[in-house]
N, C-alpha and C positions, 0 to 999 in steps of 0.2 A: 270828576274826581281828579285831584292834582297830586303829583308826586314831587317830593322835594329832591334836591340833588343828592342828599344822603341816601334816600330810598333807592334812587337809580344806581348809585355807586355800590350799595349793598347787593342789589340784584345782580349787577355785573360781576362782582366778586364771587357770588354763589354760582353763577353760570360758569365762570372760568374754573372754579374749583371742581365743579361737576365734570367739566370737560377733561380736566387733568386726571380726575379719578377714573373716568372711562378709558383714557389713554393708558393709564397705569395698569388697569385690569386687562386691557387688550394685550399689552406688552407681556404681562405675566402669563396670559393664555398662550401666546406665541412661544414664549420660552418653555412653558410646560410641554407644549406639543413638540417642540424641537428636542427637548430632553427625552420625551417618550419615544420619538423616532430613533434617537441615538441609542436608547436603552434596548430597543428591539433588535438592533443589529447583533448578529451572532458573534460570539467571542471565540476567535480561532487562534490557536498556537501553531506557528510554522516551525517545524524542526528541520534544520538543514544538515545534510550529510555530505554535500559535495556533488560530484558528478558533472555531466555536460551542462546541465541547467545553470551551473555555477562556473562554466568554462569560458575561455577566451581564446580567440584565434589571432593570428598575426595580421590578417586583413579581413575585410568584409566578405571576401570571396572564399574564405576558408570555412567550409561547413562540415568537413569531415576530418580536417587536420587542425588540432587545437590542443590546449592544455586544459584538462578538467580540473574542477575544484579550486578555482582561483577567486571567485567572487563571494564575499561573506554574506550572511543572511540579511543584514540590515540594508545592504545595497541591493540585494535581490528584491526586497519588499519595496524599497524606494523607487526602483525601476518600473514598478507597476502601480502608479498612484491611484488607479481606478479601484484597487483593492479596498481602499478606505470608504468607497461608496457602498460596498456590500457587506463589510464586516469590520469589527474591531480586531486588529491583529497584533500579535507580538511574536518575535522570533527568538529562537535559540540555536546556537551553532553546536550541534552534538558531535559531528565529525566534519572533516574537510578532506575527503578522500575520493578517489575514483572507485566506483562500486565493485570492480573486480577485486579490490583489496579488503572487502568485507570478510570478517571471520566469524566463527560461531560466537566468540566472546563479544564482538561488536553487535551482533544480532541480539544477544541477550541483553546487553546494556541498553540498546535502543528500545527494545520492547518493554523493559522495566520502566523507562522514562515515559513511554506512551501510556502505560498502565497507570502510572502515578498521576499524570496529567488528566487522564480520563476520569479519575475519581474527584477532581477538583470541581466544585459547583460553579465556579466562574469560568469554566471552559466548556464550550458547546461542541467543539469539533477540533480535530487535529489534522494538519497537513504535513507530510514528510517529503521534502525534496530529495531526490535520489538519482544516482547514476543509473543509466538504463541497462547496463550489462547484467546486473543481478537484482534489478528492481522487482522482478516477478517473484524471486525467492523471498525477499524481505516482506513483500505484500502478503504472500501465502503464509509465511511464518507468523506474522502479526495476526492474521485471520484465524489461526488456530490456538493462539496462546493469550491474547488480550481479551479479558472478560468485560466487555462494555457494549452497550447499544449505541453509544455516541459515534458519529461518523469519523472514520479514520481514512484519509485519502493519501495515497502515494502518487507522486508526480515527478516526471523528469522531462527531458527534452532531447531531441535528436541533433539539434544544432546549438552551438554556443550562442550566447546573447550578442556577440559581436558580429555574427553572420547576417548576411542579407536573408530576409524571410525567416528569421529566427522564430522558433515555435515556443520557446520557453515562457515568454511573457503571457501569452494567452493561455497556455497550459496551466500556469500558476494561478492566474485569475480564475479560470474554470474550476480548479481544484478547491480554491477557497469558497466559491459558489456552492460546490457540491458538499463540502464539509459543513457549510452553514445552512444547508437545506433541511428542514424537518423531515422531508420525505426520504432522506438518506439514512435516517436512524434505523438500526436493526438490520441493515442489509449487508453487514460484514465489512471487511476492509475492501476499499475500492481503489481502482487506478483510473485517474482521469488524464487522458492524453488525446490529442488530435480530435477534440470535440466529443470523444466517446467516454462512456462510463462503463468500465469493466469490473468484474469481480476479481480480487486478488487471487482467488482460488483457481480460476481458469486461464487468466490472461498470460500471454507469453510474447517475448520479443521474437519476431519472425523475419525481420530484415534489419540490416545494420546501417543503411545509408539513406533511409527515407523517413519522413515524419510520420507516416502511417505505419510505424514499425510494430505496434502492439495490437494483438487481436486474440480473441478466444475462439476455440473450435466450435463452441456452442452459441456464439454471438454475444454482443454487448448487452448490459443491463439497461442502458439508456444513453442519452446524449445531453450535452449542454449547448444551448443555442442562445446567444445574446443574453447571457446571464440568467437563464432559466433552465432548470432540469426537466427532462422528459424521460419517463421510465416505461419499460416494456416487459421486463420479467424480473424474477428474484432468484436467489440461489437456493437450491434444494438441499445441499449438503450442510452438515453441521459446521458452525463457525461461532466465533466470539462468545456471546452469552450462552449458547447451547453447547459449547465445547467442554470436554471433561478435563482440559489442560488449562493451567493458569501460570503465566510467566512469573507471578509473585512467588511461586514455590519452585521455580526452576532457576538454578544458578549455573549449571554447566550442561552441555549437550554431549552425548557420547559420539564417538567417531563413526561416520558412515562414509563410504567411498563409492564412486560410480566407475564402472568399467564399460567403456564404449564398445558396442558390438560391431564387428566387421568380418569380412572374409579373412581367413588365415590368421586367426587370433592366437595369442599365446596364453595358455592357461596359467602361466607363471604370474601374469598380471593380477589374477585373483589372489594367488598365494601371497604376493607382495603386499597387497592391501591388508590382508589378515595379519601378516607379520608386523605391519605398521600400526596395528591397534584397532582396526576397523571391527566394530561389533556387528555391522551389517554391510552387505555389498549389494548395490543396485546394478543389475545387469541391464544396461541400456541396449537391449537386443535388437536385432533386425526384425522387421515385420511384427509378428504377434509376440514380441519379447523373446524371440528364439534364442536358444543356447546351442552352440555347435556340438555335435556328438562327441568330439574329442575333448570337450571341456566339462562334460556332465560329471564324470568321476571326480574331478577336482572340486567342483561345487558341492557334490554330495559329501565329500570328505570334510570340507570346511564346515558344512552344516552339522556334521557329527561332532565337530569341535566346538559347536555353540555359536558359530557365526550365522546370522540370519541372511538368507538369500532371497532377493526381491527381483522378480522379473518385471521390467518396464520395457518401453520401446523407444527407439531413436526416431520413430516416425512421428511427425508433428500432430497427426489427428488419430481418432479412433481410440480403442482401449484394448488392454491385454485380457484375454479370456483365461480363466482358471482351468487347469487340467486340459488345456489345448496346447499343442506343441510339446509340452512336457507334463508328466503326471505329478502335479504339484502336491496333491494329497500324499502320494507315496513318498515323495522326497522331502516332505515337510517344508516346502518353499512357499513364498508369498507372491502375490501378483499386485501390481500397483494400480490396477484398474485404468482409469484414463489420466492419471497423473504422469506428467513427463518425468524423466529421470531426476532432474534437479529438485523438483517438488517432492518426489517420492523419497529422496534422500533426507529432506527436512522433516517430513512426516514420520519417517522411521526413527530419526534421532529424537524427536519429541516423544513419540510413543514408547521408545525404549527407556525413557525416564520413569515410566510407570510399570511396564511389564515386558517380559521376554517370552511370554506364552504365544505360540504361533497362531493359535485360533483367535486369541484376543487381538493380536496384531493385524490379522486379516480382517477382522471386524472393523477395526479402525480405518483400514484402507477402503473398505466399502462405504463407511459412513462419512468420511471427510473428503 
């Protein structure tokens, strides 16, 4: 059987057309797979508030002497290009301050923005960059007032980005990893620093000049190692979705003040706090939240005037026992349980937006 030139040409055209079609289909498949991979990346919003993680020192040797809140959020994100490998991120500059300058008004403003973002279907998690001085307070506040199961991760650094062995880049990357992990959902507000994952409820800053500054008396929830989360426990206390508080209905926090316990205290400090408008006073007492015998009458008088008295402890670990050291039932005082004074202050402020009943307030301290 013989084939003409036209037959052979037609066969070749069909062969080339088939090959072209196969290449096109393969290209479409590759593009579809690429788009699928991109689509599966978690969508994370980074809210920047300033702090050391956005700080800059005069030289690379300055790890403790620097100016906080200098680097804007877009430069923070650009400084960690690996973030793009694990998530789709966008940034917002909420504040640009050192965290000791946080006020109740700023806490409420930040929490309302977090709550708003958490309701957006195109947001899978939220990271908040924050100065370390009051990072634990912001994390705890968000933990009790933002009603979402989406991951919220607060992160900072102990060294500015200009320092040798700066910790901010890895902390930020790990925070994005944690915020994008499905296993982080429903675990409350988290703090990711120094490779650890802690609950915002428990964690505290315990040293001011080392990268391992943050820890919890009850241990971390987990760790981040090379872009993967590992979990070991969960938080037993009420938080986020199980909280009875909602930032969407809170516009202002009542005034609460802390009086630090020591030898030879002045009872006038408590009176000054009440005259300054405090609705509650946290006694950061020695030991088991102790109140010196010469201050008891002052605190009882203030309670009779309607000021709530809360016994906390200046000791870093343990918890305050009710009706131990002082007859709390008799005096109608509260105990903060294991919350440190600064977190007891915030919980009292939030709780007072709902009730001033002492029994209800004590229940809240037991449950949160």
